[in-house]
Kinemage of the C-alpha trace (Angstrom):
@kinemage 1
@onewidth
@group {chain A} dominant
@subgroup {mainchain}
@vectorlist {calphas} color= white
{ca met a 1} P -33.089 3.523 -9.738
{ca lys a 2} L -34.188 6.921 -8.417
{ca asp a 3} L -34.343 5.625 -4.833
{ca thr a 4} L -30.796 4.287 -5.164
{ca met a 5} L -29.550 7.592 -6.522
{ca asp a 6} L -31.208 9.519 -3.716
{ca his a 7} L -29.557 7.434 -0.996
{ca thr a 8} L -26.102 6.904 -2.417
{ca pro a 9} L -23.578 9.587 -1.376
{ca ala a 10} L -21.685 11.238 -4.195
{ca trp a 11} L -18.789 12.176 -1.899
{ca phe a 12} L -17.404 11.003 1.405
{ca arg a 13} L -16.702 13.879 3.779
{ca ala a 14} L -15.148 13.692 7.226
{ca glu a 15} L -18.105 15.486 8.816
{ca asp a 16} L -20.494 12.815 7.516
{ca cys a 17} L -18.586 9.838 8.959
{ca asn a 18} L -20.484 7.939 11.628
{ca leu a 19} L -18.489 5.850 14.079
{ca ala a 20} L -21.554 3.737 14.842
{ca asp a 21} L -21.519 2.463 11.247
{ca leu a 22} L -17.967 1.206 11.674
{ca gln a 23} L -18.748 -0.280 15.063
{ca glu a 24} L -21.664 -2.230 13.606
{ca leu a 25} L -19.431 -3.729 10.926
{ca cys a 26} L -16.669 -4.613 13.371
{ca ala a 27} L -19.114 -6.352 15.730
{ca gln a 28} L -19.276 -9.260 13.284
{ca asp a 29} L -17.368 -12.521 13.664
{ca val a 30} L -15.514 -14.684 11.169
{ca thr a 31} L -16.821 -18.214 11.630
{ca ala a 32} L -15.467 -21.561 10.503
{ca asp a 33} L -18.341 -21.773 8.017
{ca asp a 34} L -17.106 -18.552 6.382
{ca val a 35} L -13.624 -19.989 5.806
{ca pro a 36} L -13.971 -23.780 5.514
{ca arg a 37} L -10.459 -24.233 4.126
{ca ala a 38} L -8.805 -22.412 7.035
{ca thr a 39} L -7.265 -24.441 9.837
{ca glu a 40} L -8.521 -22.009 12.492
{ca val a 41} L -9.753 -18.498 13.169
{ca gln a 42} L -8.009 -16.361 15.768
{ca lys a 43} L -9.343 -12.920 16.695
{ca asn a 44} L -11.365 -12.812 13.453
{ca val a 45} L -8.250 -13.562 11.391
{ca ala a 46} L -8.476 -16.691 9.251
{ca ile a 47} L -5.337 -18.831 9.424
{ca tyr a 48} L -4.376 -21.297 6.708
{ca asp a 49} L -1.683 -23.956 6.667
{ca ala a 50} L 0.550 -23.875 3.597
{ca thr a 51} L 1.002 -27.647 3.575
{ca ser a 52} L -2.733 -28.293 3.348
{ca leu a 53} L -3.166 -25.605 0.685
{ca arg a 54} L -0.657 -27.072 -1.779
{ca pro a 55} L -2.911 -29.851 -3.095
{ca leu a 56} L -5.776 -27.364 -3.419
{ca leu a 57} L -3.662 -25.057 -5.556
{ca ala a 58} L -2.696 -27.974 -7.791
{ca asp a 59} L -6.325 -28.801 -8.591
{ca arg a 60} L -8.111 -26.381 -10.905
{ca thr a 61} L -11.547 -26.607 -9.278
{ca ala a 62} L -10.235 -26.626 -5.715
{ca arg a 63} L -7.981 -23.672 -6.500
{ca ala a 64} L -10.902 -21.645 -7.847
{ca asp a 65} L -12.911 -22.396 -4.710
{ca leu a 66} L -10.033 -21.387 -2.439
{ca leu a 67} L -9.440 -18.120 -4.288
{ca ala a 68} L -13.158 -17.358 -4.144
{ca glu a 69} L -13.060 -17.907 -0.381
{ca trp a 70} L -10.169 -15.454 -0.056
{ca ala a 71} L -11.864 -12.879 -2.280
{ca arg a 72} L -15.045 -12.957 -0.177
{ca leu a 73} L -12.979 -12.794 2.998
{ca leu a 74} L -10.968 -9.800 1.804
{ca arg a 75} L -13.979 -7.877 0.584
{ca trp a 76} L -16.802 -8.636 3.002
{ca gly a 77} L -15.285 -10.762 5.767
{ca gly a 78} L -12.539 -10.005 8.239
{ca gly a 79} L -10.412 -8.517 5.464
{ca val a 80} L -7.231 -10.355 6.419
{ca phe a 81} L -5.770 -13.854 6.455
{ca val a 82} L -2.493 -15.536 7.396
{ca ile a 83} L -0.761 -18.441 5.659
{ca arg a 84} L 1.464 -20.322 8.089
{ca gly a 85} L 4.663 -21.552 6.463
{ca ala a 86} L 4.019 -19.830 3.124
{ca trp a 87} L 7.790 -19.414 2.752
{ca ala a 88} L 8.772 -22.849 4.028
{ca asp a 89} L 12.262 -22.644 2.525
{ca ala a 90} L 14.091 -21.057 5.449
{ca ala a 91} L 17.284 -20.924 3.386
{ca ser a 92} L 15.716 -18.551 0.855
{ca ile a 93} L 14.364 -16.336 3.647
{ca asp a 94} L 17.736 -16.227 5.388
{ca ala a 95} L 19.615 -15.572 2.144
{ca ala a 96} L 17.265 -12.712 1.287
{ca ser a 97} L 17.576 -11.345 4.835
{ca ala a 98} L 21.363 -11.323 4.556
{ca ile a 99} L 21.178 -9.405 1.290
{ca tyr a 100} L 18.691 -6.925 2.724
{ca asp a 101} L 20.918 -6.419 5.773
{ca arg a 102} L 23.804 -5.510 3.450
{ca ile a 103} L 21.589 -3.140 1.481
{ca ile a 104} L 20.402 -1.460 4.693
{ca ala a 105} L 24.001 -0.983 5.862
{ca ala a 106} L 25.054 0.455 2.498
{ca glu a 107} L 22.077 2.782 2.282
{ca arg a 108} L 22.648 4.043 5.805
{ca leu a 109} L 26.123 5.154 4.716
{ca thr a 110} L 24.690 7.084 1.768
{ca gly a 111} L 21.739 8.507 3.668
{ca thr a 112} L 19.133 6.737 1.540
{ca gly a 113} L 16.715 4.042 2.633
{ca ala a 114} L 15.091 6.006 5.459
{ca asp a 115} L 11.579 5.116 6.563
{ca his a 116} L 9.571 8.231 5.690
{ca phe a 117} L 6.716 7.014 7.885
{ca ala a 118} L 8.666 6.774 11.154
{ca ala a 119} L 10.927 8.941 13.282
{ca lys a 120} L 14.281 9.522 11.630
{ca gly a 121} L 16.726 6.738 12.439
{ca ala a 122} L 14.189 4.593 14.308
{ca asn a 123} L 13.571 2.117 11.512
{ca asp a 124} L 15.095 1.133 8.205
{ca arg a 125} L 13.209 0.606 4.972
{ca val a 126} L 14.482 -0.852 1.721
{ca trp a 127} L 12.414 0.693 -1.027
{ca asn a 128} L 11.943 -1.446 -4.137
{ca ser a 129} L 13.281 -4.490 -2.338
{ca leu a 130} L 11.938 -6.543 -5.252
{ca gln a 131} L 14.357 -5.143 -7.851
{ca lys a 132} L 17.223 -4.756 -5.409
{ca leu a 133} L 17.086 -8.426 -4.453
{ca cys a 134} L 16.970 -9.456 -8.116
{ca glu a 135} L 20.005 -7.277 -8.890
{ca ala a 136} L 21.941 -8.591 -5.890
{ca asp a 137} L 21.316 -12.300 -6.504
{ca pro a 138} L 18.897 -13.520 -9.207
{ca val a 139} L 19.031 -17.087 -7.888
{ca val a 140} L 17.946 -16.055 -4.392
{ca phe a 141} L 15.335 -13.798 -5.982
{ca ala a 142} L 13.907 -16.671 -8.014
{ca arg a 143} L 13.687 -18.973 -5.008
{ca tyr a 144} L 12.182 -16.248 -2.844
{ca phe a 145} L 9.616 -14.711 -5.191
{ca gly a 146} L 8.803 -17.933 -7.033
{ca asn a 147} L 6.142 -18.462 -4.400
{ca val a 148} L 2.820 -20.082 -5.299
{ca phe a 149} L 1.026 -18.643 -2.260
{ca leu a 150} L 1.910 -15.075 -3.186
{ca gln a 151} L 0.664 -15.830 -6.684
{ca ala a 152} L -2.592 -17.364 -5.458
{ca ala a 153} L -3.353 -14.556 -3.004
{ca ser a 154} L -2.645 -11.949 -5.670
{ca glu a 155} L -4.873 -13.650 -8.229
{ca ala a 156} L -7.659 -14.092 -5.666
{ca trp a 157} L -7.935 -10.339 -5.184
{ca leu a 158} L -6.586 -8.861 -8.425
{ca gly a 159} L -6.873 -11.538 -11.067
{ca pro a 160} L -3.981 -12.376 -13.431
{ca asn a 161} L -1.265 -10.110 -14.844
{ca tyr a 162} L -0.753 -8.294 -11.545
{ca gln a 163} L 2.392 -6.260 -10.738
{ca val a 164} L 4.430 -7.034 -7.604
{ca thr a 165} L 6.332 -4.436 -5.611
{ca ala a 166} L 7.944 -4.907 -2.199
{ca gln a 167} L 9.506 -2.810 0.546
{ca val a 168} L 11.505 -4.226 3.458
{ca asn a 169} L 10.688 -2.715 6.836
{ca leu a 170} L 13.052 -3.223 9.763
{ca val a 171} L 11.690 -2.025 13.111
{ca arg a 172} L 14.285 -2.061 15.847
{ca pro a 173} L 13.658 -2.593 19.568
{ca gly a 174} L 11.931 0.498 20.910
{ca gly a 175} L 10.411 1.353 17.544
{ca ala a 176} L 7.120 3.183 18.025
{ca ala a 177} L 3.754 2.057 16.707
{ca gln a 178} L 2.151 3.674 13.700
{ca gln a 179} L -1.227 5.361 13.826
{ca ala a 180} L -4.189 3.632 12.246
{ca his a 181} L -4.425 4.185 8.507
{ca arg a 182} L -5.494 2.787 5.175
{ca asp a 183} L -3.100 2.182 2.313
{ca tyr a 184} L -2.471 2.827 -1.359
{ca his a 185} L -4.112 4.313 -3.430
{ca leu a 186} L -6.431 6.700 -1.562
{ca gly a 187} L -4.704 6.018 1.739
{ca phe a 188} L -1.601 7.712 0.339
{ca gln a 189} L -3.482 10.924 -0.368
{ca thr a 190} L -4.046 13.823 1.981
{ca ala a 191} L -7.529 14.183 3.437
{ca asp a 192} L -8.392 17.018 1.040
{ca val a 193} L -7.206 15.108 -2.016
{ca ala a 194} L -9.034 11.938 -0.979
{ca ala a 195} L -12.212 13.928 -0.449
{ca ala a 196} L -11.993 15.232 -4.018
{ca tyr a 197} L -12.497 11.723 -5.396
{ca pro a 198} L -16.139 10.610 -5.826
{ca ala a 199} L -17.569 7.952 -3.537
{ca his a 200} L -17.471 5.274 -6.226
{ca val a 201} L -13.696 5.791 -6.553
{ca his a 202} L -13.405 5.153 -2.808
{ca asp a 203} L -15.135 1.845 -3.498
{ca leu a 204} L -12.773 1.103 -6.372
{ca ser a 205} L -9.450 1.949 -4.727
{ca pro a 206} L -9.193 -1.153 -2.495
{ca val a 207} L -9.648 -3.603 -5.370
{ca leu a 208} L -6.629 -2.180 -7.173
{ca thr a 209} L -4.066 -3.318 -4.577
{ca leu a 210} L -3.332 -6.253 -2.276
{ca gln a 211} L -1.241 -5.691 0.853
{ca gly a 212} L 0.937 -8.406 2.301
{ca gly a 213} L 3.843 -9.077 4.583
{ca ile a 214} L 6.440 -11.849 4.759
{ca ala a 215} L 7.928 -12.495 8.191
{ca his a 216} L 11.709 -12.845 8.021
{ca val a 217} L 12.019 -13.524 11.751
{ca asp a 218} L 9.777 -14.840 14.493
{ca ile a 219} L 7.575 -11.945 15.590
{ca pro a 220} L 5.903 -12.276 18.982
{ca val a 221} L 3.168 -9.809 19.866
{ca glu a 222} L 5.690 -7.900 21.980
{ca ala a 223} L 7.677 -7.150 18.813
{ca gly a 224} L 4.721 -5.355 17.264
{ca pro a 225} L 3.180 -7.367 14.429
{ca thr a 226} L 0.618 -5.429 12.411
{ca lys a 227} L -2.336 -4.101 14.390
{ca leu a 228} L -5.567 -4.976 12.564
{ca leu a 229} L -9.232 -4.033 12.813
{ca pro a 230} L -11.144 -6.872 11.128
{ca phe a 231} L -14.155 -5.883 8.997
{ca ser a 232} L -13.120 -2.210 8.909
{ca gln a 233} L -12.336 -2.454 5.189
{ca ala a 234} L -16.075 -2.726 4.529
{ca tyr a 235} L -16.708 0.777 5.902
{ca arg a 236} L -17.196 2.702 2.657
{ca ala a 237} L -16.315 6.116 4.083
{ca gly a 238} L -13.125 4.858 5.698
{ca tyr a 239} L -10.734 6.943 3.584
{ca ala a 240} L -12.463 10.030 4.944
{ca ala a 241} L -12.614 8.654 8.487
{ca trp a 242} L -9.298 7.092 9.388
{ca arg a 243} L -7.636 10.338 10.464
{ca leu a 244} L -10.520 11.365 12.745
{ca pro a 245} L -9.686 11.134 16.484
{ca ala a 246} L -12.806 9.128 17.374
{ca phe a 247} L -12.049 6.518 14.724
{ca arg a 248} L -8.402 6.262 15.736
{ca ala a 249} L -9.423 5.902 19.370
{ca tyr a 250} L -11.851 3.109 18.437
{ca phe a 251} L -9.055 1.384 16.527
{ca glu a 252} L -6.697 1.550 19.509
{ca glu a 253} L -9.383 0.091 21.773
{ca asn a 254} L -10.296 -2.779 19.439
{ca phe a 255} L -7.347 -3.786 17.252
{ca val a 256} L -5.995 -7.325 17.241
{ca gln a 257} L -2.482 -8.676 16.701
{ca leu a 258} L -1.259 -12.158 15.850
{ca pro a 259} L 2.271 -13.433 16.370
{ca leu a 260} L 4.037 -14.580 13.220
{ca val a 261} L 6.746 -17.156 12.678
{ca lys a 262} L 9.548 -16.810 10.141
{ca gly a 263} L 8.105 -17.773 6.769
{ca asp a 264} L 4.516 -16.851 7.613
{ca ala a 265} L 2.689 -14.489 5.273
{ca ile a 266} L -0.171 -12.123 5.985
{ca phe a 267} L -2.426 -10.647 3.298
{ca phe a 268} L -5.084 -7.982 3.736
{ca asn a 269} L -7.340 -5.541 1.975
{ca pro a 270} L -5.551 -2.145 1.770
{ca ala a 271} L -8.717 -0.482 3.123
{ca leu a 272} L -8.452 -2.421 6.394
{ca phe a 273} L -7.672 -0.066 9.273
{ca his a 274} L -4.203 -1.184 10.347
{ca ala a 275} L -0.911 0.032 11.805
{ca gly a 276} L 2.546 -1.307 12.554
{ca gly a 277} L 2.840 -2.146 16.234
{ca ala a 278} L 5.414 -0.946 18.743
{ca asn a 279} L 8.474 -3.127 19.232
{ca his a 280} L 8.630 -3.547 23.003
{ca thr a 281} L 11.337 -6.221 22.933
{ca ala a 282} L 14.971 -5.764 23.806
{ca asp a 283} L 16.371 -7.979 21.081
{ca val a 284} L 13.925 -8.673 18.219
{ca gln a 285} L 14.792 -6.896 14.988
{ca arg a 286} L 11.353 -7.010 13.350
{ca leu a 287} L 12.195 -7.651 9.708
{ca val a 288} L 9.226 -7.929 7.352
{ca asn a 289} L 9.123 -7.679 3.581
{ca leu a 290} L 5.998 -5.670 2.813
{ca val a 291} L 4.392 -6.741 -0.442
{ca gln a 292} L 2.146 -4.414 -2.406
{ca val a 293} L 0.623 -6.030 -5.470
{ca ser a 294} L -1.165 -3.870 -8.041
{ca ser a 295} L -3.898 -4.642 -10.539
{ca ala a 296} L -2.964 -4.985 -14.200
{ca phe a 297} L -5.688 -2.461 -14.997
{ca gly a 298} L -3.922 0.512 -13.413
{ca arg a 299} L -2.438 1.628 -16.732
{ca ser a 300} L -3.292 4.044 -19.544
{ca ile a 301} L -4.173 2.822 -23.019
{ca glu a 302} L -1.438 4.872 -24.748
{ca thr a 303} L 2.139 5.859 -24.047
{ca val a 304} L 2.337 9.658 -23.845
{ca asp a 305} L 5.505 11.733 -23.451
{ca arg a 306} L 4.055 14.122 -20.903
{ca thr a 307} L 7.452 15.594 -20.049
{ca ala a 308} L 7.869 16.787 -23.618
{ca met a 309} L 4.343 18.185 -23.571
{ca cys a 310} L 5.071 20.055 -20.326
{ca arg a 311} L 8.124 21.698 -21.915
{ca leu a 312} L 5.998 22.923 -24.798
{ca leu a 313} L 3.020 24.052 -22.755
{ca tyr a 314} L 4.751 25.856 -19.896
{ca pro a 315} L 5.981 28.907 -21.883
{ca val a 316} L 2.466 29.317 -23.292
{ca leu a 317} L 0.884 29.305 -19.853
{ca ala a 318} L 3.610 31.406 -18.254
{ca ser a 319} L 3.308 34.105 -20.916
{ca gly a 320} L -0.473 34.054 -21.039
{ca ala a 321} L -0.281 33.623 -24.809
{ca ala a 322} L -3.383 31.422 -24.899
{ca gly a 323} L -5.477 33.913 -22.955
{ca leu a 324} L -6.753 31.312 -20.501
{ca ala a 325} L -8.620 32.072 -17.299
{ca pro a 326} L -7.173 30.541 -14.099
{ca asp a 327} L -9.586 27.598 -14.113
{ca glu a 328} L -8.778 26.966 -17.762
{ca val a 329} L -5.061 26.931 -16.940
{ca thr a 330} L -5.790 24.262 -14.323
{ca ala a 331} L -7.695 22.228 -16.910
{ca ala a 332} L -4.864 22.565 -19.442
{ca ile a 333} L -2.326 21.338 -16.878
{ca ala a 334} L -4.556 18.382 -15.994
{ca ala a 335} L -4.741 17.355 -19.666
{ca thr a 336} L -0.995 17.639 -20.122
{ca ala a 337} L 1.056 16.833 -17.032
{ca glu a 338} L 1.183 13.620 -15.015
{ca gly a 339} L -1.036 14.340 -12.044
{ca tyr a 340} L -0.182 11.208 -10.082
{ca pro a 341} L 3.253 10.916 -8.423
{ca phe a 342} L 3.416 7.119 -8.493
{ca pro a 343} L 5.169 4.921 -9.415
{ca thr a 344} L 8.413 6.572 -8.405
{ca asn a 345} L 11.755 5.815 -6.783
{ca leu a 346} L 11.092 6.503 -3.104
{ca asp a 347} L 14.800 6.382 -2.271
{ca ser a 348} L 15.522 9.479 -4.341
{ca asp a 349} L 12.015 10.958 -4.573
{ca pro a 350} L 10.605 10.730 -1.041
{ca pro a 351} L 7.366 12.353 0.127
{ca val a 352} L 7.905 15.986 1.075
{ca gly a 353} L 5.402 17.637 3.380
{ca gly a 354} L 2.824 14.904 2.874
{ca leu a 355} L 2.255 11.288 1.982
{ca ala a 356} L 3.389 11.519 -1.639
{ca pro a 357} L 6.105 13.282 -3.655
{ca glu a 358} L 5.226 16.265 -5.823
{ca ser a 359} L 3.613 15.288 -9.121
{ca gln a 360} L 4.479 16.709 -12.513
{ca ala a 361} L 1.216 18.664 -12.484
{ca gly a 362} L 1.995 19.899 -8.985
{ca leu a 363} L 5.400 21.105 -10.129
{ca met a 364} L 3.930 22.968 -13.097
{ca thr a 365} L 1.271 24.590 -10.926
{ca arg a 366} L 3.869 25.670 -8.380
{ca ala a 367} L 6.222 26.917 -11.069
{ca leu a 368} L 3.522 29.173 -12.505
{ca ala a 369} L 2.630 30.466 -9.037
{ca glu a 370} L 6.287 31.211 -8.277
{ca gly a 371} L 6.932 32.812 -11.668
{ca met a 372} L 9.635 30.380 -12.769
{ca thr a 373} L 11.181 31.108 -16.131
{ca pro a 374} L 10.776 28.407 -18.786
{ca ala a 375} L 14.454 27.535 -18.365
{ca ala a 376} L 14.098 27.205 -14.611
{ca phe a 377} L 10.967 25.094 -15.031
{ca glu a 378} L 12.719 22.771 -17.486
{ca ala a 379} L 15.582 22.348 -15.035
{ca ala a 380} L 13.138 21.523 -12.242
{ca leu a 381} L 11.283 19.126 -14.559
{ca asp a 382} L 14.547 17.345 -15.441
{ca ala a 383} L 15.526 17.128 -11.779
{ca gln a 384} L 12.137 15.655 -10.918
{ca ala a 385} L 12.413 13.085 -13.696
{ca ala a 386} L 15.908 12.154 -12.528
{ca arg a 387} L 14.686 11.640 -8.948
{ca arg a 388} L 11.870 9.386 -10.164
{ca leu a 389} L 14.218 7.210 -12.211
{ca ala a 390} L 17.382 7.311 -10.100
């Protein structure tokens, strides 16, 4: 026990990240023995055929074995797999695409729907494409999201009672590539915020979310399918490392890409170093529905009206009536306000100056620093709540 404690880092800091550790992990290979139910392995990405998977999913024992294979692959293996023909019903894909095209056109007119992670106007993104599709056509929604492969992949990584969200991403010809990154949760935090979480939380973050993508069109490599660095999800310090120039350079020298066909699905560990590729084609509108599935366990045990609590607490803190020292004020805010900005409505509450919108706790802290009156703070609190729910 003592030896383990002495050699286990309590925190992951950028200055402690060692590129050689990542290189050693990424030197591994995914073999056929690792993924016996896959039809092939390309560039360390396991590829499965939806037709051959259907009978496995229908058999309880075979299903459990398949999901165990995916769980091992996502955690310790290449970290990514593709299911060819997962959305075999081309009519449902095309119907959903038509609806998303109309939503994109409407949101462009209103100025919403921008991709906050790309140059303005280069791409289009439909936030909460799950709900928007359901509202536009429940029948199409049912046919589209009533997908047994999405269910199986989600249960393999997260178990039952998961929560699906989705965001359409349309990358037009000439759209630039993203930089290497990790995803939600810790991947959506700034470097300083991520560093404030203990090392064991860095280990926990990836098992709370599954990333996926559904190809709505054929996507050749020239159109920029996701750039992937197999095995990089196993690098424990990766949330501290992915912004570092040496790690990004290694990613650019070693990433792989696989072409996708309309109806294919890709699933990967959110800690995998990855990035959207550049669309070098003249005519391919790269339309992918990005799926982000969350664990059922990402919820509090009680429902708390933190907005009401903030209204009551702010005048006390602003007036100094409680006689708290600055660090005690910080502790009081942490016990009262919502410190996490998600989930939110990213159409109306986009990230400002970072990767995430301002949280309730962030607003209260800023309001105190700026000397807002209680009335002004309440107005700002109401406006924030309205943006989150709009």
